[in-house]
N, C-alpha and C positions, 0 to 999 in steps of 0.2 A: 738794576737793569731788569727790564720786562722779559720774562721767559714765555715765548709763545707756546711752547710744548707743555708747560705746566700751568696753563691759564686757569684761573679759578672759574668755577661755574657761575654764570650770571643767574641770579634767582628769578629774573624776569623772562628767562628763556626756557623753552622745552625742547627736547630732542624729538625727532619723529617717533622714536620708540616710546618715549614718555607719554606723548599725546595719544598714541594708539593704545597704550596700557590704560590710561585714564578713561578713554572712551569705552574700552572693553569692560572696565569695572563699572560702567554705568554712570559715571560722573556727568552731570549736566553742564556741558561746556558750550559757549556760544562761539562758533568758529567763524571768524570774520576774514574773508578773502578780500584783500585790497588791490588786487591786480585789475587789469582792464578786461572788459567783457570777452574779447577774443581769446585771451589767455585762459580765462575761466572756462570757456566753452571747450577748449582743448583737453583740459583735465583739471579736476578739482576734487576736494575731499567731500564725500557724500555728507549732506546735511549742512554744508557751509553756506554762508550768506555772502553774496557779492555786494560790496560797496567800494568802488574804486577810491584810492587814496585821495584823489582830487575832489571827490564829492563827500568825503567823510565829515568834514567840519559842518557842512550844511545838513547832513542827515543824522548827526550825532544824537539828536533828540529821540530818534526811533530806537536807540539802543537801550537796553535795560541793564541796571547794575546788580540784578539779583543773582547772577551767576558769572563765573570767570569768563573773560573774553580772551580767545587765542587768535592773534592776528597772523595772517599768512600772506606771503607774496611769492614771487619766483625764487628769490635767493635769501631773503631775510632783511634786506635793506629798507624797502618800502614799508614792510610791516613794523620795523623798528621805528620809523617815522610815525606810523599810525599810533604806536604806543605813546609817543610824545603828545599827539593831538588828544588822545583819550585821557591821558594823565592831566593835561592842562584843563580839560573839561570836568575834572573831578572824579574820574574813574580810578579806582584803586586796585582792582583785581584784574590786571591785564598782563598777558604773556605773549611772547614772540616765539614763533616756530623757528628755531635755529636752522638755517640753511634752506628754509622755505620749501616750496614744492619740488625743487631739485633734490633736496635731501630726502624728502618723503618718497619720491620715485626711486632714488638710489637704494633705499631700504626695502624696495619691493612692496610697499604698502598700497592698498587699493585706491583707485581713483575712479571718478565718474566723468563721463563726457557729456557735452551739451549744456543746456541751461539748467 
């Protein structure tokens, strides 16, 4: 039987604290926000790039595989779908922000407003 409380960590997911620590350590991460423009304008992680999930397949050639890609959305669902799109396109170093921007904000981590 599956135990929700002792769920094993998914190696393709980062917690907000993990992401913040990796950024603070100077790791070169490409932060891909797959939400819609209005959501992004409300609040996003500084330095992130907006490519809405519905446009990702058409714009995938603009992404580089030279550094890890961390996909972010509101709650973690669209970004998980983005990982599938990226993986099918041959990207291997892709991560999902667990809990998305909701979790990032709940952890009191900094956000930026506007474009």
